[in-house]
Steps between C-alpha positions, in 0.01 A plus 500: 500500500291435823125458484257495796150359427190558694160345453212609717122450520306786318415664828556868564672441837789326324581804294678669784730198547585507123589877535722450804694208335543697175641793680736275706627318190528834303708647781729204492528501129633862514197709404540859617344561833303803359330263256393231745167676571424496135583127492263437792213696352540356149501138630207589721310623194598208279412245766173667596402503129579129464307418827199701365514318166522165667208571740279652225564195269468246772851366442641297788861485370762701690640838399861467377777753588864454377764721632802486262835644594734546209842677473370836395121490568241369741172365346169410645246289312144478633279236322141416513322178378198680342451442135508818302412580147804538289598863475601622154756741627661248738580774760171489685452876457193491275181612660333210683810299486604243574191412306132562448408203713711607793292454813585856638287713281454800727825668416706398809711277280604795276547728803741237665696470181525885476628518864761230414604684192542817704725336745713283277693625197558140367167317497360239263139369516405191308184283503391186329293185532735366787478818698643842535847624601643827618884531485657793671871578517722746683881562473724379776793680662753310275314628195550859616859452591616333185545706178 
């Protein structure tokens, strides 16, 4: 299992770099070429969401991105350092999640999560006192070739 980790200042101009790196690592991991645009868009949405949360909350910690290559799947985890109220469902899908005290109260947060859910079949959203995490996974070529 190979992992590439990125940490970048919560500035919108760094989101493009995260998208490019994610697409390059996904390609190398064996993600189907037809899916790479979805990977780029999903990473862009997740990173933009994390940047927005950091900026709204005045958090100076970097946004974290982990690109994880496994035998049959490729996963991306985007984490923020913004404390969230603990969600009862744990999946971040409740209205107003990841918590009532989330800095982004104008609905953009929910819209970004909806876009990600539309792009990625396997997505998990979690939030807690240490921050939020969006984990997205795609099958690799070895997963589609093996029975």
